[in-house]
C-alpha positions in Angstrom: -7.7 -24.9 -8.0 -9.8 -21.9 -9.2 -12.7 -24.2 -10.1 -12.7 -25.7 -6.6 -12.8 -22.3 -4.9 -15.5 -21.0 -7.2 -17.6 -24.1 -6.7 -17.5 -23.6 -3.0 -18.3 -19.9 -3.3 -21.1 -20.2 -6.0 -23.8 -21.6 -3.8 -25.6 -18.3 -3.8 -25.5 -17.9 -7.6 -28.7 -17.6 -9.6 -29.3 -17.6 -13.3 -30.5 -14.4 -14.9 -33.8 -14.4 -16.8 -32.0 -14.6 -20.2 -30.1 -17.7 -19.1 -26.7 -16.2 -18.5 -25.1 -16.6 -15.2 -25.6 -13.8 -12.7 -22.7 -12.3 -10.7 -21.8 -14.1 -7.5 -23.9 -13.0 -4.6 -21.2 -12.5 -2.0 -23.7 -11.2 0.5 -25.2 -14.8 0.8 -21.9 -16.6 1.2 -20.9 -18.1 4.6 -17.7 -17.0 6.2 -15.8 -20.0 4.9 -17.1 -19.6 1.4 -16.2 -15.9 1.3 -12.7 -16.5 2.6 -12.1 -19.2 -0.1 -13.7 -17.0 -2.8 -11.7 -13.9 -2.1 -8.4 -15.8 -1.8 -9.0 -17.3 -5.3 -10.3 -14.1 -6.8 -7.7 -12.2 -8.9 -7.3 -8.9 -7.1 -5.2 -7.0 -9.5 -2.7 -5.5 -7.2 -2.0 -3.7 -4.0 -1.4 0.1 -4.0 -1.0 0.8 -0.3 1.6 -1.5 1.3 4.2 -0.4 3.9 6.7 -3.3 3.5 8.2 -2.8 6.9 4.7 -3.2 8.5 3.7 -6.1 6.3 5.7 -8.8 8.1 4.0 -10.9 10.8 5.5 -10.9 14.3 6.5 -14.6 14.1 8.7 -13.9 11.1 10.3 -10.9 12.8 11.0 -13.0 15.8 12.6 -15.7 13.7 14.9 -13.1 12.0 15.8 -11.7 15.4 16.9 -15.1 16.6 19.0 -15.6 13.4 20.6 -12.2 13.7 21.4 -12.5 17.4 19.2 -9.6 18.6 18.2 -9.1 22.2 14.7 -8.5 23.6 14.1 -5.7 26.1 11.6 -7.5 28.4 10.4 -4.2 29.9 9.6 -2.5 26.6 9.0 -5.7 24.6 11.2 -4.4 21.8 14.3 -5.5 20.0 17.8 -4.2 20.5 20.8 -4.7 18.3 23.2 -7.5 18.9 24.0 -7.2 22.6 25.1 -8.8 25.8 22.1 -10.1 27.8 21.6 -8.1 31.0 19.0 -7.4 33.7 16.3 -6.3 31.2 17.7 -7.9 28.1 17.3 -11.5 27.0 18.6 -13.1 23.8 15.8 -13.4 21.2 16.4 -17.1 21.2 14.6 -17.1 24.6 11.3 -17.2 22.8 12.0 -20.8 21.8 11.3 -21.9 25.4 9.6 -18.9 26.9 6.1 -19.0 25.5 4.8 -16.2 27.7 7.6 -13.9 26.3 6.9 -15.0 22.8 3.2 -14.3 23.1 3.9 -10.9 24.7 6.2 -10.0 21.8 3.6 -10.9 19.2 1.1 -8.7 21.1 3.7 -5.9 21.2 4.2 -6.1 17.4 0.5 -6.3 16.4 -3.0 -5.1 17.3 -4.3 -8.6 17.9 -4.8 -7.9 21.6 -7.2 -5.0 22.1 -6.0 -2.4 24.7 -2.6 -4.2 25.1 -0.8 -2.5 28.0 -3.7 0.0 28.1 -2.7 1.5 24.7 -5.3 2.7 22.2 -5.3 1.0 18.8 -3.8 4.2 17.4 -0.8 4.2 19.8 -0.3 0.4 19.7 -0.2 0.5 15.9 2.2 3.4 15.4 4.4 2.4 18.3 5.0 -1.1 16.9 7.3 0.2 14.2 9.8 1.4 16.8 9.6 -1.7 18.8 10.3 -4.2 16.0 12.5 -2.0 13.9 15.7 -3.8 14.7 14.5 -7.0 13.1 14.1 -5.3 9.8 17.7 -4.0 9.6 19.5 -5.6 6.6 16.3 -7.5 5.8 14.8 -5.4 3.0 15.1 -8.3 0.5 13.6 -10.8 2.9 10.6 -8.5 3.5 10.1 -7.9 -0.2 10.2 -11.7 -0.9 7.7 -12.3 2.0 5.2 -9.7 0.7 5.5 -10.6 -3.0 5.0 -14.3 -2.3 2.0 -13.8 0.0 0.4 -11.7 -2.7 1.0 -14.2 -5.5 -0.5 -17.0 -3.4 -3.7 -14.8 -3.3 -3.8 -14.6 -7.1 -2.5 -11.0 -7.0 0.5 -10.0 -9.1 1.2 -6.3 -8.9 2.6 -4.4 -5.9 3.4 -0.8 -5.3 5.7 -1.1 -2.2 6.3 1.8 0.1 10.0 1.9 1.0 12.4 4.6 2.3 15.5 4.9 0.1 18.6 6.4 1.7 16.3 7.7 4.5 19.0 8.6 7.1 21.4 10.0 4.5 18.8 12.2 2.8 17.6 13.6 6.2 21.2 14.2 7.2 21.7 16.3 4.0 18.6 18.3 4.8 19.9 18.9 8.4 23.3 19.9 7.1 21.7 22.5 4.7 19.2 23.8 7.3 15.9 25.6 6.7 15.9 28.5 4.2 12.8 30.2 5.7 10.3 28.7 3.3 12.1 29.7 0.0 11.6 26.4 -1.7 13.7 27.2 -4.7 16.6 28.2 -2.5 16.1 25.0 -0.4 16.3 22.9 -3.5 19.4 24.7 -4.8 21.2 24.4 -1.5 20.4 20.6 -1.3 21.8 20.1 -4.8 24.9 22.1 -4.0 25.4 19.9 -0.9 25.3 16.8 -3.1 21.8 15.4 -2.4 21.3 14.0 -5.9 24.5 11.9 -5.4 22.4 9.7 -3.2 20.4 8.5 -6.2 23.1 6.1 -7.2 23.2 4.7 -3.7 19.4 4.3 -3.7 19.5 2.4 -7.0 22.2 0.2 -5.6 20.1 -0.5 -2.5 17.1 -1.4 -4.8 19.3 -3.7 -6.8 20.5 -5.5 -3.7 17.0 -5.8 -2.2 15.6 -7.3 -5.4 18.6 -9.6 -5.8 18.1 -10.9 -2.3 14.4 -11.3 -2.7 14.8 -13.2 -6.0 17.4 -15.5 -4.4 15.1 -16.3 -1.5 12.2 -17.0 -3.9 14.5 -19.2 -6.1 13.5 -17.2 -9.1 14.7 -18.5 -12.5 15.0 -22.0 -11.1 12.6 -25.0 -11.3 11.8 -24.4 -7.6 10.7 -20.8 -8.1 8.1 -19.6 -5.6 4.9 -17.9 -6.9 6.2 -14.5 -5.7 8.6 -14.4 -8.6 5.7 -13.6 -10.9 4.8 -10.4 -9.0 5.6 -7.1 -10.7 6.9 -4.7 -8.1 7.2 -0.9 -8.3 8.2 1.4 -5.4 6.9 4.6 -3.8 9.4 6.8 -2.0 8.3 7.1 1.7 9.1 10.4 3.2 8.6 11.4 6.8 6.0 14.1 7.7 7.2 14.1 11.4 10.7 15.4 10.7 11.9 19.1 10.6 10.9 20.7 7.3 14.4 20.8 5.8 14.7 17.0 6.3 11.3 16.2 4.8 12.0 18.5 1.9 15.4 16.7 1.3 13.6 13.3 1.3 11.0 14.5 -1.2 13.7 16.1 -3.4 15.7 12.8 -3.5 12.5 11.0 -4.3 11.7 13.1 -7.3 15.3 12.6 -8.6 15.0 8.8 -8.0 11.7 8.6 -9.9 13.4 10.4 -12.8 16.4 8.0 -12.8 14.9 4.6 -12.2 11.6 3.3 -13.7 11.1 1.0 -10.7 10.4 4.0 -8.5 7.1 5.5 -9.6 6.0 8.0 -7.1 6.1 9.7 -3.7 4.4 9.2 -0.4 4.3 10.9 3.0 4.0 8.7 6.0 3.8 8.6 9.9 0.8 9.7 12.0 -1.1 12.5 10.3 -2.1 13.8 13.8 1.5 14.1 15.0 2.1 17.8 16.1 4.8 18.3 13.4 2.5 16.7 10.7 -0.3 19.1 11.7 1.9 22.2 12.0 3.5 21.6 8.6 0.7 20.0 6.7 0.1 22.9 4.3 3.8 23.4 3.9 4.3 19.8 3.0 1.6 20.1 0.3 3.4 23.1 -1.2 6.7 21.1 -1.1 5.1 18.3 -3.1 3.6 20.8 -5.5 6.9 22.6 -6.1 9.1 19.6 -6.4 6.8 17.6 -8.7 5.5 20.6 -10.8 2.0 19.7 -9.5 2.5 16.0 -10.4 4.0 16.5 -13.8 7.5 15.3 -13.1 6.6 12.8 -10.4 3.3 11.4 -9.2 2.2 11.5 -5.6 -0.1 9.1 -3.6 -0.5 10.9 -0.3 -1.8 9.8 3.0 -4.5 12.2 3.8 -7.6 12.2 6.0 -6.4 9.4 8.2 -8.1 11.3 11.0 -11.2 11.5 13.2 -12.3 13.8 16.0 -10.6 11.5 18.4 -7.2 12.6 17.0 -7.8 16.0 15.4 -9.8 19.1 15.9 -12.7 20.0 13.6 -10.6 22.7 12.1 -7.9 20.2 11.1 -10.5 17.9 9.5 -11.7 20.4 7.0 -8.8 20.6 4.5 -6.3 17.8 4.4 -7.7 15.9 1.5 -8.6 19.0 -0.4 -5.0 20.4 -0.1 -3.5 17.0 -1.1 -5.7 17.1 -4.3 -5.7 20.8 -5.1 -2.4 22.0 -3.8 -0.1 19.0 -4.0 -1.7 17.5 -7.1 -2.0 14.0 -5.6 -3.1 11.3 -8.0 -4.3 9.0 -5.2 -5.3 9.5 -1.6 -4.3 7.0 1.1 -7.1 6.3 3.6 -9.4 9.4 3.0 -11.5 8.5 6.1 -12.3 12.1 7.0 -13.4 13.1 3.6 -17.1 13.5 4.6 -16.0 16.0 7.3 -14.1 18.2 4.8 -15.4 21.6 3.7 -17.8 21.0 0.9 -17.3 17.3 1.0 -19.8 16.6 -1.8 -18.0 19.0 -4.1 -14.6 17.5 -3.2 -15.9 14.0 -3.9 -17.3 15.1 -7.2 -14.0 16.7 -8.1 -12.1 13.6 -7.3 -14.6 11.5 -9.3 -14.2 13.8 -12.3 -10.4 13.9 -12.1 -10.1 10.1 -11.4 -8.3 10.5 -8.1 -8.5 7.2 -6.4 -8.8 6.5 -2.6 -6.8 3.6 -1.3 -9.2 2.0 1.2 -7.8 0.2 4.3 -10.8 -1.1 6.2 -9.0 -3.1 9.0 -6.4 -0.4 9.5 -9.1 2.3 9.8 -10.9 0.2 12.3 -7.9 -0.7 14.4 -6.3 2.8 14.4 -9.3 5.1 14.2 -12.2 3.0 15.3 -14.1 3.6 12.0 -15.8 0.6 10.5 -19.1 -0.6 8.9 -21.6 2.1 8.0 -19.3 4.7 9.7 -16.7 4.1 7.0 -17.0 6.2 3.8 -16.2 3.3 1.5 -19.8 2.9 0.3 -20.3 6.7 0.2 -17.3 7.1 -2.1 -18.5 4.3 -4.4 -21.9 5.9 -4.8 -20.3 9.2 -5.7 -18.1 7.7 -8.4 -14.8 8.2 -6.6 -12.5 5.4 -7.7 -11.5 3.1 -4.8 -9.3 0.1 -4.3 -8.9 -2.1 -1.3 -5.4 -2.5 0.3 -3.9 -3.7 3.5 -1.7 -0.8 4.8 0.4 -2.9 7.3 -0.7 -6.5 7.0 1.7 -7.8 9.6 0.8 -5.4 12.4 -2.9 -5.8 11.6 -2.6 -9.6 11.1 -4.6 -9.6 7.8 -4.0 -10.1 4.1 -5.5 -8.6 1.0 -8.0 -11.4 0.7 -9.2 -10.6 4.2 -9.9 -7.0 3.2 -11.9 -8.2 0.2 -13.9 -10.5 2.4 -14.4 -7.8 4.9 -15.6 -5.4 2.3 -18.2 -8.0 1.1 -19.3 -8.5 4.7 -19.9 -4.7 5.0 -22.0 -4.4 1.9 -19.7 -4.5 -1.2 -21.0 -6.5 -4.1 -19.0 -8.8 -6.4 -19.1 -6.0 -9.0 -17.6 -3.6 -6.4 -14.8 -6.1 -5.6 -14.1 -6.7 -9.3 -13.9 -2.9 -9.8 -11.5 -2.6 -6.9 -9.2 -5.2 -8.4 -9.2 -3.5 -11.8 -8.7 -0.1 -10.2 -5.5 -1.4 -8.5 -3.9 -1.6 -11.9 -5.7 1.2 -13.9 -4.9 3.8 -11.2 -1.4 2.4 -10.5 1.6 4.5 -11.4 2.8 1.9 -14.0 4.0 3.4 -17.2 2.1 3.4 -20.4 -1.4 3.4 -21.8 -4.0 1.1 -20.3 -6.4 -1.4 -21.9 -9.5 0.6 -20.9 -10.8 4.0 -22.2 -12.9 4.5 -19.1 -10.8 3.4 -16.1 -13.1 3.0 -13.1 -16.1 2.0 -15.2 -14.6 -0.7 -17.5 -17.3 -0.6 -20.2 -15.1 0.7 -23.1 -12.0 -1.2 -24.0 -9.3 0.7 -25.8 -9.8 0.7 -29.6 -6.7 -1.4 -30.1 -7.9 -4.3 -27.9 -11.7 -4.1 -28.4 -13.1 -7.6 -28.3 -9.9 -9.2 -27.1 -9.7 -8.5 -23.4 -9.7 -11.7 -21.4 -8.3 -13.8 -24.2 -5.2 -15.9 -23.7 -3.1 -13.8 -26.0 -3.6 -10.5 -27.9 -3.9 -10.8 -31.7 -0.9 -9.7 -33.7 -1.2 -6.0 -34.6 -2.3 -3.0 -32.6 -3.4 -4.8 -29.4 -0.2 -7.0 -29.3 1.9 -3.9 -29.8 0.1 -2.1 -27.0 0.5 -5.0 -24.5 4.2 -5.3 -25.5 5.0 -1.6 -25.2 3.0 -0.6 -22.1 3.7 -1.9 -18.5 0.2 -1.0 -17.5 -1.5 -2.7 -20.4 0.7 -5.8 -19.8 -0.4 -6.1 -16.2 -4.0 -5.5 -17.1 -3.9 -8.1 -19.8 -2.6 -10.7 -17.3 -5.3 -9.7 -14.7 -8.1 -9.9 -17.3 -7.0 -13.3 -18.4 -7.0 -14.5 -14.8 -10.3 -12.9 -14.2 -11.9 -14.5 -17.3 -10.6 -18.0 -16.2 -11.9 -17.4 -12.6 -15.4 -16.5 -13.9 -15.5 -19.2 -16.5 -15.0 -21.8 -13.8 -18.6 -21.1 -12.7 -20.2 -22.0 -16.0 
């Protein structure tokens, strides 16, 4: 399979003067060749994936039919199980009403520009509320869908953004109320109210979600789907558009969950960065993350920051979001980072991120659909030239109607070389929040293997001894070993 894909993609290859094969020239590939090439290419993993937004509308509609939901034909949204009425039709109506079915797919995606005169930004963020009912009780189904789609693209690591005990934690925060900005008092009051007791419930939720996903994928049976091979870790989604006491409670629960369960590896803050509450409380949110994580020492953060342009924020608001995420909150990764060139001393901030190894999760199609930023206007190439680690991801593949391979093909079409794509794939594991030491002494550059595994990376199995011990004891080294083995096989197919 890999050989067939490579053969189709290798038409632009040339031999270097010394006789070794040159890197694939993705710039010379036709559209079909590039699509086949990027689907077959091992892409390491995906670090920026909102599971609830990753499901295509057709699947959501099928679930709605199974679960007996209704469609509000005026708002083109789902409602819970209901009695059909004047504006409500059973979801099963889509089986015979193709116009309604098409309108629902448009409502849940950005495939139709200016749908109902909405901007891409408003269409994208509004979609979550319109299809939300279809995801109720479907966490395991969504996880199985995402994992299996990644595996079929030769990608086997996922950091999934999920909201554990979201309503319950926000209710605890509302019960406690706001303590006027005294974060220590806020944390103590939440604990006294029993916030940490939600950790056990969150772990039980995670167990149930994974059990359902593995059942759907027929794991541990001869009929197991490829998704069973995907290693999954989770980021705690917290809302930046809630009252401060509720956001703080979600973050506090997240830190406790990361400490209690190795499957949960970090924090995120989600929802539109330009929302009035997000703008008003942005600096406060960064201080919350700093306080609760001890500047990233007790829990890591990968924060959405810089998902803004002047269409959605003032020049004043574009000057500091990424800088505060890095310098105040101690974020290890930045999601989107589109407005970085507009930040105060952008060159200095980029140099600092390069020196500290703070990766930007790049979402090309998302940034185009929501912000209208694409091609040369996107900072992807600028970040690479300045040594800032980057990795391609989808954001919300279902709403955007893309997959990870599409983003790699798009990057190549916008000037990224094969070496850039290869580095992105490696970065998706090296800059993940997986536990343990990695295989590389220079993550981001990949010229110096760790001393334990020098000369062995890409082999079928590590030699007994230091390298085998590293791979056996480190989650990160184990995922990197698998990726490098797949990458070596992929590249060897061209010889």
